[in-house]
N, C-alpha and C positions, 0 to 999 in steps of 0.2 A: 598271785594272779598269772595266768598264762600270757604268752607273748602278745597275742592279739588284743587282749584287754589292757596290758601295760602300755602298748603303743598309743592307746587312746586316753588312758586315765592316769598315767604316770605324770609326775610333776605337780605343781600347785594349781589343780583345776577342780571345780570352777574357780575363777578369779574372785578374790575376796571383796573388792569394793562394791560391785554391783551384781555379783554372781553370774557374770557372762560365761556361757558354756564354751565359746571359742575364746581362747585367751587373747586379750587385746595386744596391739602393737604399742609399746610405750616409746613413741617416737620423740624422745627427748634426750638432750645432751647432758643435762644436769638436773639435780633434785634439791629441793629446798630443805635446809636443816631445820629441825624443830627447835633446836637450841644449840648453843656452842657445844660441839662435839657430839651432838645427838641427831641421828637420822632414823628413818624407817627401814634401814638396811641397805640403802642405795644412796650414793652421793654424786657419782659421775659415770656416765655410760661406758667409758673405756674400761673402768674397773669392774663394773657389774651393771646389768640392766635386767629388769624383771622379765621381759620377754625372752631374752637370751638365757636367763637363769632356768626358766621352765624347760626350754630346749635342752640345755646342758643336763639338767636333772633327768630328763626323759632318756636321752642317749645313754647316760651312765647306768640307769636301771635296765635298759634293754641289753647292755653289754655286761651287766653284772659287776660294774666297777665301783670304786670309791667315789669318784667325781668325774664330771664331764666338763669340757671347755669347748666353746664354739668359736670358730675363726672365720676371717674374711674369705679365705679360700682354702682348698685342701693343701696347697703349697705353703700358705701361711702357717697351717698346722704343723706341716713337716719342718719348716724353718724353725718354728718354736721348739719342737721336740729335739732337733739336732743342737740347739743351743743349751741343752742340758749338759753338753760336753764342753771341754776346754781345749785350748791349743795344745797339741801334742798327743791328744787322744786318737785312737784308731777305731774304725768301724768295719765289721765284716757285713757285707751287703749282697743280696741276690744279684745276679748279673743281668737278668732280664726285667728289671723293675721299670716302672713308668718312666718315659723319657724326661719328664720334668724333674723327677726325683734324681735321676742320673745327672742331669745338668746342675741341680742344686748342690749335689754332693761333689761331683768331679770338677766342676768349673768355678763354683762359688765358695763353698766352705773350705776347700783346700787352700784358698788364699788366706785363710785365717788359722792355718796350722792344724787342721783336723785331717787325718789320713783315712783312706778308704781302700778296701780290697773288695772287688766285685767277683763273686764266684757262683757257680751252680750249686744250689743248696740240696742236692739229692744224695749226698754222701757225708756221713758223720766224720769219716777220716779227712775228707777234703776241707770240711769246716774247721776241724780241730787243727789241721796243718796251717790254716790261715790266721789263727790266733797268735797275737804278739804279746809281749809283756805289757804294752800300753793299750791293748784292746779293751774298750769300755762298753761297746754296744754291738749287738747283732740285730740287723734290720732285715725283715722278710716281707714278701707279698705271697699270699697263697689263697686262691689261685693267683698266679702272677699275670702281669700285663706286659705283652700281649700273648705269650705262649701257653698260658693256663697251666704252668708248672705247679705241682703240688709239693709243699714243704711239710714235713712231719713236725707239727707244732710242739708236741711233747718232747721230741728229740732236741729241738732248739732250746726249749726251757731247761732241759737237763744240762746241756752244754753251757748255757748262760749262767746258771746257778753254780756249777762247778768251777767256773772261771770268774765269778764275781762281776758279771756283765749285765747291763740292762738289755732286755729283750723287747723289741719293738715290732709290731705287725701292722701293715696296711691292710685293713679288712674291708676295703671298699667293694671289691668284686663279690664278696660273699654276703655282706651286710650282717648285722647282728641276728637277723632272722635265721640265717643258715649256719652261722659259725660264731662261737663265743670263746675267743682265745684266752680271756682272763680266767675263765673256769679251768683252762688247761695250764695255767701258770704264767702266762705272758704278763710282762710288767706294764706295757703301754700299748694301747690300741689307737691307731690313726685312721681317719676317714676323710675322703673327699665326699662330703655330704651333698655336693652338687649332683652326685650320681643317684644310687638307689634310694638313699634316705629321703632325699627330696622327691625324686622320681618324675619330675615334669619338665626338666630342661629349662627352668625359668629363674634359676639362681645359681651363683657360685659361692661355695662356702666349704668349711672343713670342721673337723672335730678331733679332739684328743680325749680318751678315757683312761684314767689312771687306776692303778690297783692298790696303792697305799696312800696313807695320809701325807707321808713325806713327799712323795712324788706329786701329789695334788698341790701342796704348798709351793713346790718349785715351779710347776707349770703355770699356776696362777700368777706367780711373781713375774715370770717371763712374758705371759700374755699381757699383763698390765704394763710392764716396763717397755715392751716392744710395740705395743698398740696394735697387735695382730688380731684383735677380736672381731667377731661378726656384728653386723649392724642389726638393729631391732627388726626392720621389715624382712631382711633376709632370714633372720632367726625364725620369724613367724611362718615364712614360706616353707622352711624345712620342717618345722613343727607340724604344719598342716599335712605335708607329704607323708610323714611318719605314720599318720593315723591309718593309712591304707597300705603300709609296707608289706604286711603279711600276705594280704590277698594278691597284691601286685607280684611279689616274689614267686608265689605259686604259679601264676600265669606265665611269668617270664620263663621259668624253668620247664613248664609243660611244653610251651612253644619251642624252647631251645632243644629239647630232646627230639622232637619231630624234625626240626631243621637239621640237626646233627646227623640223624639217620639218613636223611635225604642226601646230604653232602658226601657221606661215606660212600654211597653207591654211585655218585656221579662220575662219569668218565673223564671229565676235565679236572677233577680234584685229586691231587696227589696224597694229601694228608689232612686230617681234621684234628684239631686240638679242642677237646671238650671233656671235662673230668667225668661226665656221665657215661662215656663210652668205656666198655670193660677193657679195652686194650690201651686206654690212655695211661701214660706213665703216672704212677701215683694214684690210680683210681681207687685201690683198696684203702689207701691212707685217707683220701677225700671222703670215702664212704664212712670211715670211722670217725672223722673229726668234724664233718659237716652234716647238716640235716637234709641237704639236697645239693644239686650241682650248679645251680645258678643259671643266669641268662646270657653269659658271655661265651664266645667261642671264636677261634680263628681257623682258617684253612689255608692250605697252600695249593696254588694252581700248578699244574704240570709245567715243566720247563718249556719255554717257547710260547707260552700263552700270552695273549694280548691283555695284560693286566689293566691298562688304562681304559680300554674299551669295555671291559667287564664293569669297572667302577662307574662308567658313564651309563651303563645299561639298566640301572635300577630305576624303578618308579616309586615304590613304597619305601625301600631303604634309602634314607637320606645320606648323601655323602657329607659326613660331618664328624668332627671330633666329639669327645665326651661319650657318655654311655649311661645306661640305667633309666632312661625315660620311657614314657609310654610309647613313643614312636620308635620304630626300629632304625638303627643307624649302621652304616658301613663306612669303614675307613681303611687307609693304607698306612700301617704303622711306620714303614720306612720313610714315607714322605710326609707324614702328619704327626701323629702322637709321639713318635720316637725319632723324629728328624733331628733333634738336638744331640743324639748320639753320633759319634763318628761313624762313617759308613763301614770301615773295616771292622769296627767293634760290633756293629749290628750284624754283619755277616757271620762273625765268629760265634755269636750267641744264638743265631738261628732266625734273626729278624731279617729275612731275605726280601728281595723285590716281589716275589710271588706270593707273599703272606698278605692275607686280607683278614681284618677283624670285624666281627659282627656283634652288635648289641641288639639282642632279640627283644622286641617290644611286646605290646599287649594286643596286637592285631590278631586276626584269625590266622592260625598256622598255615592253612592251605593257601591263603592269599600270599603269605610270605614265601612259601615254596614256589608258587607260580612266578613270583618276582625274581627269585634266584634262578629259576629255570630259564627265564627270558634273558637275564644278564649273562649267564654262563654260556649261552649259545654264541656269545661274542668272544669266547676264550680263544 
């Protein structure tokens, strides 16, 4: 089946008890045993829940993985994934990852003896130089948040395999509609399903998709032991959102291409980060490993611009964190999504005060451009 069909028909649908076409929300904490040691496959919703299981199976099939696991938040998924490691292990990670990821790694997990090196992932030599004898994992975002940097997934896979490391990718920006890292050899795919998979800004949740039976068993053990699983209603919301993922992603990126072209030509804009632009660093790699360039972009206002007034000048673009919903969003990474990074570190990696991030929604592109035109007059 093609992606659009899988997004609607993957998983156990229609439901078996009454043939409901929309899979029900099994809003229960526990399940009755049929006899001592005998269940119908579920005993307690932290361990497994029918609604969550359908979501997990659906995401796994869309990503081409062995198994899927749904979590309470994207950060719960990341925290579970990093617990595959032990004290004394080392991780090589992209330097411009989501601010919450940086905070988890640099401020939280280091307290438990896991070490991290944050580097730009555009050079094989730089990555190999960062590997230590205790390096056990390489963690990437591509496109990255918020600079839309592109990482060569096949290069990462080759390095990881040659050094016996786990390779992990946050595939949130691309979604499985545009990018399938497991087909390129990645071991573990992480999502904030809050974003494009849900697509409506009405839930927070996360996911992990595994590539092997061994990893599946380890992730399920951690999910159950740590209690990081998604709730039934949240699972149902993401499951519903996935049914329209394909058509939403097409509209997101159609709008984004028009907005990017407009921003490139605007006199108040110094630089635009969007993988669909031919001069974007890594454009050729993105064109090779992605089916499209997505709906996320960032741009840098010229020095001396009044960034705060620009941010206040939007009507359609809501000033808000998160991304991937039907409504377009604008945010200031330095003061919002990446505020947890130290300021000197943000400046070093390119997350400057003049950087603005856009999540391009499903509105009419001309209306979005008109809104940008009005806001940028205040630069």
